[in-house]
A tleap script that builds the chain and sets N, CA, C and O, in Angstrom:
source leaprc.protein.ff14SB
mol = sequence {
  NMET GLU ASN LYS LYS ALA SER SER PHE VAL
  PHE GLY ILE ILE ALA ILE ILE LEU GLY ALA
  THR LEU TYR LYS GLN PHE ASP PHE GLU LYS
  LEU THR PHE GLU LYS PRO ALA LEU ALA ALA
  LEU TYR SER ILE VAL PHE LEU PHE SER ILE
  PHE ILE LEU ILE LYS ASN ALA LYS LYS GLY
  SER ALA CLYS
}
set mol.1.N position { 9.391 33.927 -17.516 }
set mol.1.CA position { 9.116 32.750 -16.721 }
set mol.1.C position { 8.089 33.057 -15.635 }
set mol.1.O position { 7.183 32.264 -15.379 }
set mol.2.N position { 8.246 34.213 -15.006 }
set mol.2.CA position { 7.315 34.593 -13.948 }
set mol.2.C position { 5.903 34.788 -14.500 }
set mol.2.O position { 4.924 34.481 -13.820 }
set mol.3.N position { 5.794 35.297 -15.725 }
set mol.3.CA position { 4.483 35.545 -16.325 }
set mol.3.C position { 3.741 34.228 -16.556 }
set mol.3.O position { 2.527 34.172 -16.360 }
set mol.4.N position { 4.437 33.178 -16.964 }
set mol.4.CA position { 3.797 31.884 -17.206 }
set mol.4.C position { 3.301 31.272 -15.907 }
set mol.4.O position { 2.244 30.641 -15.877 }
set mol.5.N position { 4.068 31.458 -14.821 }
set mol.5.CA position { 3.636 30.946 -13.528 }
set mol.5.C position { 2.385 31.683 -13.059 }
set mol.5.O position { 1.468 31.070 -12.513 }
set mol.6.N position { 2.351 32.984 -13.270 }
set mol.6.CA position { 1.195 33.766 -12.844 }
set mol.6.C position { -0.041 33.402 -13.648 }
set mol.6.O position { -1.131 33.292 -13.087 }
set mol.7.N position { 0.110 33.211 -14.965 }
set mol.7.CA position { -1.046 32.855 -15.784 }
set mol.7.C position { -1.524 31.443 -15.460 }
set mol.7.O position { -2.726 31.177 -15.478 }
set mol.8.N position { -0.596 30.541 -15.166 }
set mol.8.CA position { -0.990 29.185 -14.780 }
set mol.8.C position { -1.769 29.202 -13.476 }
set mol.8.O position { -2.750 28.474 -13.323 }
set mol.9.N position { -1.337 30.025 -12.544 }
set mol.9.CA position { -2.031 30.133 -11.265 }
set mol.9.C position { -3.440 30.680 -11.453 }
set mol.9.O position { -4.395 30.164 -10.870 }
set mol.10.N position { -3.567 31.720 -12.262 }
set mol.10.CA position { -4.870 32.340 -12.507 }
set mol.10.C position { -5.816 31.354 -13.193 }
set mol.10.O position { -6.964 31.202 -12.777 }
set mol.11.N position { -5.341 30.692 -14.231 }
set mol.11.CA position { -6.191 29.735 -14.935 }
set mol.11.C position { -6.497 28.508 -14.073 }
set mol.11.O position { -7.548 27.889 -14.235 }
set mol.12.N position { -5.601 28.155 -13.169 }
set mol.12.CA position { -5.870 27.068 -12.238 }
set mol.12.C position { -6.992 27.422 -11.277 }
set mol.12.O position { -7.864 26.597 -11.003 }
set mol.13.N position { -6.971 28.644 -10.764 }
set mol.13.CA position { -8.036 29.106 -9.867 }
set mol.13.C position { -9.363 29.169 -10.607 }
set mol.13.O position { -10.395 28.773 -10.065 }
set mol.14.N position { -9.345 29.662 -11.838 }
set mol.14.CA position { -10.569 29.731 -12.644 }
set mol.14.C position { -11.135 28.334 -12.870 }
set mol.14.O position { -12.344 28.130 -12.756 }
set mol.15.N position { -10.272 27.371 -13.189 }
set mol.15.CA position { -10.723 26.003 -13.435 }
set mol.15.C position { -11.329 25.386 -12.177 }
set mol.15.O position { -12.341 24.690 -12.258 }
set mol.16.N position { -10.733 25.627 -11.035 }
set mol.16.CA position { -11.260 25.081 -9.781 }
set mol.16.C position { -12.628 25.669 -9.460 }
set mol.16.O position { -13.552 24.937 -9.104 }
set mol.17.N position { -12.759 26.976 -9.584 }
set mol.17.CA position { -14.029 27.639 -9.270 }
set mol.17.C position { -15.130 27.184 -10.220 }
set mol.17.O position { -16.230 26.850 -9.780 }
set mol.18.N position { -14.841 27.169 -11.516 }
set mol.18.CA position { -15.869 26.774 -12.484 }
set mol.18.C position { -16.211 25.293 -12.387 }
set mol.18.O position { -17.367 24.913 -12.573 }
set mol.19.N position { -15.228 24.460 -12.101 }
set mol.19.CA position { -15.504 23.035 -11.923 }
set mol.19.C position { -16.424 22.793 -10.734 }
set mol.19.O position { -17.352 21.988 -10.814 }
set mol.20.N position { -16.167 23.483 -9.644 }
set mol.20.CA position { -17.027 23.347 -8.463 }
set mol.20.C position { -18.426 23.882 -8.740 }
set mol.20.O position { -19.415 23.298 -8.297 }
set mol.21.N position { -18.512 24.979 -9.462 }
set mol.21.CA position { -19.819 25.563 -9.788 }
set mol.21.C position { -20.625 24.632 -10.693 }
set mol.21.O position { -21.822 24.439 -10.481 }
set mol.22.N position { -19.977 24.063 -11.686 }
set mol.22.CA position { -20.673 23.120 -12.567 }
set mol.22.C position { -21.143 21.893 -11.797 }
set mol.22.O position { -22.236 21.384 -12.044 }
set mol.23.N position { -20.333 21.422 -10.877 }
set mol.23.CA position { -20.705 20.260 -10.067 }
set mol.23.C position { -21.915 20.569 -9.186 }
set mol.23.O position { -22.807 19.736 -9.028 }
set mol.24.N position { -21.935 21.773 -8.616 }
set mol.24.CA position { -23.052 22.154 -7.744 }
set mol.24.C position { -24.346 22.359 -8.523 }
set mol.24.O position { -25.424 22.064 -8.007 }
set mol.25.N position { -24.262 22.853 -9.742 }
set mol.25.CA position { -25.463 23.125 -10.529 }
set mol.25.C position { -26.040 21.885 -11.190 }
set mol.25.O position { -27.183 21.914 -11.645 }
set mol.26.N position { -25.281 20.793 -11.256 }
set mol.26.CA position { -25.746 19.592 -11.943 }
set mol.26.C position { -26.674 18.796 -11.034 }
set mol.26.O position { -26.334 18.512 -9.885 }
set mol.27.N position { -27.852 18.435 -11.555 }
set mol.27.CA position { -28.813 17.619 -10.828 }
set mol.27.C position { -28.613 16.174 -11.251 }
set mol.27.O position { -28.913 15.809 -12.388 }
set mol.28.N position { -28.105 15.350 -10.339 }
set mol.28.CA position { -27.757 13.973 -10.677 }
set mol.28.C position { -28.984 13.077 -10.823 }
set mol.28.O position { -28.905 12.036 -11.476 }
set mol.29.N position { -30.101 13.452 -10.238 }
set mol.29.CA position { -31.322 12.644 -10.379 }
set mol.29.C position { -31.928 12.801 -11.770 }
set mol.29.O position { -32.324 11.819 -12.398 }
set mol.30.N position { -31.995 14.037 -12.243 }
set mol.30.CA position { -32.581 14.310 -13.558 }
set mol.30.C position { -31.537 14.365 -14.671 }
set mol.30.O position { -31.881 14.400 -15.852 }
set mol.31.N position { -30.253 14.371 -14.286 }
set mol.31.CA position { -29.136 14.490 -15.227 }
set mol.31.C position { -29.242 15.746 -16.092 }
set mol.31.O position { -29.033 15.698 -17.305 }
set mol.32.N position { -29.567 16.861 -15.456 }
set mol.32.CA position { -29.654 18.160 -16.137 }
set mol.32.C position { -29.004 19.232 -15.266 }
set mol.32.O position { -28.701 19.009 -14.094 }
set mol.33.N position { -28.804 20.385 -15.866 }
set mol.33.CA position { -28.308 21.543 -15.137 }
set mol.33.C position { -29.478 22.425 -14.739 }
set mol.33.O position { -30.509 22.439 -15.412 }
set mol.34.N position { -29.319 23.165 -13.641 }
set mol.34.CA position { -30.367 24.088 -13.201 }
set mol.34.C position { -30.567 25.204 -14.224 }
set mol.34.O position { -31.698 25.546 -14.571 }
set mol.35.N position { -29.462 25.765 -14.701 }
set mol.35.CA position { -29.490 26.839 -15.693 }
set mol.35.C position { -28.618 26.409 -16.878 }
set mol.35.O position { -27.405 26.622 -16.858 }
set mol.36.N position { -29.216 25.811 -17.901 }
set mol.36.CA position { -28.417 25.243 -19.002 }
set mol.36.C position { -27.580 26.260 -19.774 }
set mol.36.O position { -26.453 25.952 -20.164 }
set mol.37.N position { -28.101 27.453 -20.000 }
set mol.37.CA position { -27.339 28.440 -20.774 }
set mol.37.C position { -26.098 28.885 -20.003 }
set mol.37.O position { -25.019 29.023 -20.578 }
set mol.38.N position { -26.257 29.105 -18.726 }
set mol.38.CA position { -25.124 29.508 -17.903 }
set mol.38.C position { -24.124 28.362 -17.757 }
set mol.38.O position { -22.916 28.593 -17.718 }
set mol.39.N position { -24.618 27.146 -17.678 }
set mol.39.CA position { -23.739 25.979 -17.590 }
set mol.39.C position { -22.931 25.809 -18.877 }
set mol.39.O position { -21.773 25.394 -18.824 }
set mol.40.N position { -23.515 26.117 -20.012 }
set mol.40.CA position { -22.787 26.043 -21.282 }
set mol.40.C position { -21.641 27.055 -21.298 }
set mol.40.O position { -20.534 26.731 -21.728 }
set mol.41.N position { -21.900 28.265 -20.836 }
set mol.41.CA position { -20.860 29.283 -20.773 }
set mol.41.C position { -19.757 28.872 -19.797 }
set mol.41.O position { -18.573 29.006 -20.106 }
set mol.42.N position { -20.140 28.379 -18.632 }
set mol.42.CA position { -19.166 27.903 -17.654 }
set mol.42.C position { -18.322 26.773 -18.234 }
set mol.42.O position { -17.113 26.724 -18.012 }
set mol.43.N position { -18.950 25.869 -18.972 }
set mol.43.CA position { -18.234 24.732 -19.546 }
set mol.43.C position { -17.205 25.179 -20.574 }
set mol.43.O position { -16.093 24.652 -20.616 }
set mol.44.N position { -17.571 26.142 -21.397 }
set mol.44.CA position { -16.646 26.651 -22.415 }
set mol.44.C position { -15.425 27.287 -21.768 }
set mol.44.O position { -14.295 27.020 -22.175 }
set mol.45.N position { -15.648 28.127 -20.764 }
set mol.45.CA position { -14.533 28.793 -20.090 }
set mol.45.C position { -13.703 27.786 -19.291 }
set mol.45.O position { -12.479 27.899 -19.230 }
set mol.46.N position { -14.367 26.803 -18.680 }
set mol.46.CA position { -13.670 25.757 -17.938 }
set mol.46.C position { -12.752 24.962 -18.861 }
set mol.46.O position { -11.591 24.729 -18.526 }
set mol.47.N position { -13.256 24.548 -20.011 }
set mol.47.CA position { -12.446 23.787 -20.957 }
set mol.47.C position { -11.297 24.624 -21.527 }
set mol.47.O position { -10.205 24.104 -21.756 }
set mol.48.N position { -11.544 25.918 -21.754 }
set mol.48.CA position { -10.489 26.804 -22.237 }
set mol.48.C position { -9.379 26.937 -21.200 }
set mol.48.O position { -8.200 26.911 -21.552 }
set mol.49.N position { -9.737 27.078 -19.942 }
set mol.49.CA position { -8.719 27.211 -18.901 }
set mol.49.C position { -7.918 25.909 -18.745 }
set mol.49.O position { -6.707 25.952 -18.529 }
set mol.50.N position { -8.582 24.765 -18.852 }
set mol.50.CA position { -7.876 23.484 -18.799 }
set mol.50.C position { -6.922 23.360 -19.994 }
set mol.50.O position { -5.798 22.883 -19.842 }
set mol.51.N position { -7.369 23.790 -21.184 }
set mol.51.CA position { -6.525 23.767 -22.369 }
set mol.51.C position { -5.269 24.616 -22.172 }
set mol.51.O position { -4.170 24.184 -22.519 }
set mol.52.N position { -5.423 25.806 -21.624 }
set mol.52.CA position { -4.275 26.691 -21.380 }
set mol.52.C position { -3.326 26.067 -20.362 }
set mol.52.O position { -2.108 26.144 -20.522 }
set mol.53.N position { -3.873 25.452 -19.321 }
set mol.53.CA position { -3.018 24.811 -18.320 }
set mol.53.C position { -2.215 23.664 -18.927 }
set mol.53.O position { -1.025 23.528 -18.641 }
set mol.54.N position { -2.839 22.851 -19.747 }
set mol.54.CA position { -2.132 21.739 -20.388 }
set mol.54.C position { -1.088 22.253 -21.363 }
set mol.54.O position { 0.018 21.716 -21.434 }
set mol.55.N position { -1.433 23.289 -22.113 }
set mol.55.CA position { -0.507 23.883 -23.075 }
set mol.55.C position { 0.735 24.424 -22.361 }
set mol.55.O position { 1.856 24.217 -22.825 }
set mol.56.N position { 0.537 25.115 -21.234 }
set mol.56.CA position { 1.669 25.642 -20.481 }
set mol.56.C position { 2.495 24.520 -19.851 }
set mol.56.O position { 3.718 24.633 -19.762 }
set mol.57.N position { 1.854 23.456 -19.421 }
set mol.57.CA position { 2.582 22.349 -18.821 }
set mol.57.C position { 3.441 21.634 -19.855 }
set mol.57.O position { 4.558 21.221 -19.544 }
set mol.58.N position { 2.943 21.481 -21.072 }
set mol.58.CA position { 3.714 20.828 -22.131 }
set mol.58.C position { 4.913 21.679 -22.520 }
set mol.58.O position { 5.992 21.143 -22.774 }
set mol.59.N position { 4.742 23.011 -22.572 }
set mol.59.CA position { 5.863 23.892 -22.913 }
set mol.59.C position { 6.931 23.841 -21.825 }
set mol.59.O position { 8.125 23.875 -22.125 }
set mol.60.N position { 6.512 23.759 -20.577 }
set mol.60.CA position { 7.465 23.718 -19.469 }
set mol.60.C position { 8.229 22.415 -19.411 }
set mol.60.O position { 9.406 22.413 -19.051 }
set mol.61.N position { 7.601 21.315 -19.750 }
set mol.61.CA position { 8.276 20.014 -19.689 }
set mol.61.C position { 9.179 19.798 -20.902 }
set mol.61.O position { 10.108 18.992 -20.835 }
set mol.62.N position { 8.928 20.495 -22.001 }
set mol.62.CA position { 9.747 20.335 -23.195 }
set mol.62.C position { 11.111 20.993 -23.029 }
set mol.62.O position { 12.076 20.586 -23.676 }
set mol.63.N position { 11.201 21.998 -22.177 }
set mol.63.CA position { 12.475 22.704 -21.988 }
set mol.63.C position { 13.374 22.001 -21.068 }
set mol.63.O position { 14.482 22.469 -20.808 }
savepdb mol mol.pdb
quit
């Protein structure tokens, strides 16, 4: 149980940091990213961390 809480916390911090970074790098006037390749990598890891958080939340609510 403690391990799931720790992993949820870690993935939550990762999601917050990457979400803020993606928001800062996005140019709303041109609707592009400053560094598209890096933004793609950030997006993949951001979505993976959100997926893990949702997966852990569903397992916790099912019990």
